[in-house]
C-alpha positions as CSV (number, residue, x, y, z in Angstrom):
1,M,90.3,190.9,178.3
2,N,86.8,190.2,176.5
3,T,87.4,193.5,174.5
4,R,90.9,192.2,173.3
5,R,89.6,189.0,172.1
6,S,86.8,190.5,170.3
7,H,89.4,192.7,168.2
8,R,91.8,189.8,167.5
9,G,89.0,187.5,165.9
10,P,88.2,189.6,162.9
11,G,91.9,190.1,162.3
12,R,92.6,186.3,162.3
13,L,89.7,185.7,160.0
14,M,91.1,188.4,157.5
15,T,94.7,186.8,157.5
16,A,93.4,183.4,156.8
17,M,91.3,184.6,153.9
18,I,94.1,186.5,152.4
19,A,96.5,183.5,152.7
20,C,93.9,181.2,150.9
21,F,93.4,183.7,148.2
22,I,97.2,183.9,147.6
23,S,97.4,180.1,147.4
24,G,94.7,180.0,144.9
25,V,96.5,182.5,142.7
26,A,99.8,180.5,142.8
27,V,98.0,177.1,141.9
28,G,96.3,178.7,139.0
29,W,99.6,180.0,137.8
30,L,101.2,176.6,138.2
31,L,98.4,175.0,136.1
32,R,98.6,177.4,133.4
33,E,102.5,176.9,133.1
34,N,102.8,173.2,133.5
35,G,99.3,171.7,132.8
36,P,97.4,169.3,134.8
37,P,99.0,166.5,136.6
38,L,99.9,163.5,134.5
39,P,97.8,160.2,134.7
40,A,99.5,157.3,136.5
41,A,100.2,155.4,133.0
42,A,101.8,158.4,131.5
43,A,104.3,158.7,134.3
44,L,105.3,155.1,133.5
45,S,108.7,154.4,131.8
46,S,108.6,153.1,128.2
47,N,109.3,149.4,129.2
48,D,106.4,149.7,131.7
49,R,104.0,151.1,129.1
50,L,105.0,148.1,126.8
51,D,103.7,145.7,129.2
52,I,100.3,147.4,129.2
53,E,100.1,147.9,125.5
54,L,100.8,144.2,124.9
55,S,97.9,143.2,127.2
56,P,95.5,140.4,125.8
57,E,93.2,143.0,124.6
58,R,95.7,144.4,122.1
59,P,98.0,141.6,120.9
60,F,101.4,142.3,119.4
61,Q,101.1,142.1,115.5
62,S,104.4,141.0,114.0
63,S,105.5,142.3,110.7
64,R,106.8,138.9,109.5
65,P,104.1,136.9,107.5
66,A,102.6,133.9,109.4
67,G,104.4,130.8,108.8
68,A,107.5,132.8,107.4
69,A,110.7,130.6,107.7
70,I,113.1,131.6,110.3
71,A,115.3,128.7,110.3
72,D,117.6,127.6,107.4
73,E,115.7,126.9,104.2
74,R,115.4,123.1,103.3
75,E,114.8,121.5,99.9
76,P,110.9,121.6,99.2
77,A,109.2,118.3,98.3
78,V,108.7,118.1,94.5
79,T,106.6,114.7,94.3
80,A,103.1,113.6,95.2
81,S,103.0,111.0,98.0
82,P,102.7,107.4,97.0
83,D,98.9,107.3,97.7
84,T,98.1,110.3,95.3
85,R,100.6,109.6,92.5
86,P,98.6,108.8,89.4
87,S,99.0,105.7,87.5
88,D,101.1,105.3,84.4
89,T,98.0,105.4,82.4
90,A,97.1,108.7,83.9
91,L,100.5,110.1,82.8
92,A,100.3,108.7,79.3
93,D,98.9,112.0,77.5
94,P,101.6,114.3,79.2
95,I,104.4,112.0,78.1
96,Q,103.0,111.8,74.6
97,E,102.8,115.6,74.5
98,L,106.2,116.0,75.8
99,R,107.5,113.5,73.2
100,H,105.8,115.4,70.3
101,R,107.7,118.6,71.4
102,G,110.9,117.0,70.7
103,L,112.8,118.0,73.9
104,Q,116.4,118.4,73.6
105,L,118.7,116.3,75.8
106,P,120.2,118.6,78.6
107,V,123.7,117.4,78.0
108,D,125.2,116.9,74.5
109,E,126.2,113.7,73.0
110,M,124.6,111.5,75.9
111,A,123.2,108.0,75.2
112,V,119.6,107.8,76.0
113,E,119.3,104.2,76.7
114,V,121.9,104.3,79.5
115,L,119.2,106.3,81.4
116,K,116.6,103.4,81.2
117,G,115.6,102.5,84.7
118,G,117.1,105.3,86.6
119,F,113.7,106.6,87.4
120,S,112.5,103.8,89.5
121,Q,115.8,102.9,91.3
122,Q,115.8,103.3,95.0
123,R,117.4,105.8,97.1
124,D,118.1,105.7,100.8
125,G,116.7,102.1,101.0
126,A,113.1,102.8,100.0
127,R,112.7,106.3,98.3
128,P,112.2,106.2,94.5
129,H,114.7,108.3,92.5
130,E,112.1,109.7,90.1
131,A,114.8,111.3,88.1
132,I,117.6,110.5,85.8
133,D,121.4,110.9,86.4
134,I,123.4,111.9,83.5
135,P,127.3,111.4,83.9
136,A,129.5,113.9,82.2
137,P,132.8,115.6,82.8
138,R,132.7,118.7,85.4
139,H,132.0,121.9,83.5
140,T,130.1,120.2,80.7
141,P,127.3,122.8,79.5
142,I,123.8,122.0,80.6
143,R,121.2,123.0,78.1
144,A,117.5,124.1,78.5
145,V,115.6,121.1,77.1
146,E,112.9,123.4,75.9
147,G,111.9,127.1,75.7
148,G,110.3,128.6,78.9
149,T,111.1,130.7,82.0
150,I,113.6,130.2,84.7
151,V,111.2,130.3,87.7
152,K,113.7,129.4,90.7
153,L,117.4,129.3,91.5
154,F,117.6,127.1,94.6
155,V,120.5,125.9,96.8
156,S,119.8,122.8,99.1
157,R,122.0,120.4,100.9
158,A,120.6,117.4,98.8
159,G,120.5,119.0,95.2
160,G,123.3,121.8,95.8
161,N,122.8,124.3,93.0
162,T,119.7,123.8,91.4
163,I,117.3,125.3,88.6
164,Y,113.6,125.1,88.2
165,Q,112.4,125.9,84.6
166,F,108.7,126.0,83.6
167,D,107.7,125.0,79.9
168,P,105.7,127.9,77.9
169,T,102.3,126.4,78.9
170,R,103.4,126.5,82.7
171,R,102.2,123.0,82.9
172,F,105.6,121.3,83.3
173,A,108.7,122.1,85.2
174,Y,112.2,120.9,84.4
175,Y,114.5,120.3,87.3
176,Y,118.4,120.5,87.1
177,A,120.5,119.6,90.1
178,H,124.1,119.2,91.2
179,I,125.0,122.0,89.2
180,E,128.7,123.4,89.4
181,R,127.7,126.9,88.6
182,Y,125.1,128.8,86.6
183,A,125.5,130.3,83.3
184,E,126.8,134.1,83.5
185,G,123.7,136.3,84.3
186,L,121.2,133.6,84.8
187,K,118.4,134.9,87.0
188,E,114.9,134.1,88.1
189,G,112.1,135.2,85.6
190,Q,114.4,134.9,82.8
191,P,113.1,133.5,79.5
192,V,115.2,130.8,77.9
193,A,115.1,129.1,74.5
194,R,115.6,125.6,73.7
195,G,119.1,124.7,73.7
196,D,120.5,127.7,75.6
197,V,123.2,126.9,78.1
198,I,121.9,127.5,81.6
199,A,124.6,125.9,83.9
200,Y,127.5,123.5,84.0
201,V,127.8,119.8,85.3
202,G,129.3,119.3,88.7
203,T,128.8,117.8,92.1
204,S,127.3,120.3,94.4
205,G,124.9,119.0,97.2
206,N,125.1,115.4,98.2
207,A,126.7,114.2,95.0
208,P,129.9,112.1,95.2
209,P,132.7,114.6,94.7
210,D,134.4,112.1,92.2
211,A,131.3,111.4,90.1
212,P,130.1,114.7,88.3
213,H,126.6,114.2,86.8
214,L,123.2,116.1,86.2
215,H,120.3,115.1,88.1
216,F,117.4,115.9,85.9
217,S,113.6,115.5,86.5
218,I,110.3,116.5,85.0
219,F,107.1,117.2,86.7
220,A,103.6,117.7,85.9
221,L,102.5,120.8,87.8
222,T,99.4,121.0,89.7
223,P,96.8,123.7,89.0
224,E,98.4,126.0,91.5
225,R,101.6,126.2,89.3
226,L,103.9,125.9,92.4
227,W,107.5,125.2,91.3
228,W,108.2,122.8,94.4
229,K,105.0,120.7,93.8
230,G,104.2,118.2,90.9
231,T,104.1,114.8,89.9
232,A,107.3,113.2,88.5
233,I,107.5,112.0,84.9
234,D,110.0,109.3,83.8
235,P,112.4,111.6,81.5
236,Y,113.5,108.4,79.8
237,L,109.9,107.9,78.5
238,V,110.2,111.3,77.0
239,F,113.7,111.0,75.5
240,R,113.7,107.6,74.1
241,R,113.3,107.3,70.3
């Protein structure tokens, strides 16, 4: 019995060594064919990986600029607040300068004197008008009061179809509102000459449908030259003779 056991021992050892050798060869072949096992994160689905990539250490960066509007666009404020609005004396020089330029009336055959007082009229109970309303039949041509550049064609609930025009020095803006339609081909960045027809009188926006008119404003721009930001000037003081 003892002799048989001594012969079986080396045989079992040899068999185990051969089995280990074959297993090693098989594992080596598998690694060469398929590569090493994937890390746990790589085995996740695309949605699971998104949760990892958007961790506080790597915040999501939106392609939309910060503060970009995502709701409906609203008409921008174009006048200074009552506390910062300059006095009439501070505006005397701009008014005189515009008077010397001889601006053309935006609507033909209008009577300037009927515009007196329109600038200071109250709107909505307390808000000053800071513009003049020029009554005219629907589709009456609206003319550029001076040469310059069309900087913005804007549609708002209050003003309807509107135009912002800069003067040649880009120190003043002319604002035309309640327009029925723009002149054919009118576009932003387009240069215009004094007297060019740029639009037609209408009732767009909150104008009464049975009272077509042009809402016209003049603004002294801030140093930033922003089309929606400036100090209102009474057009009557510019147009009166």
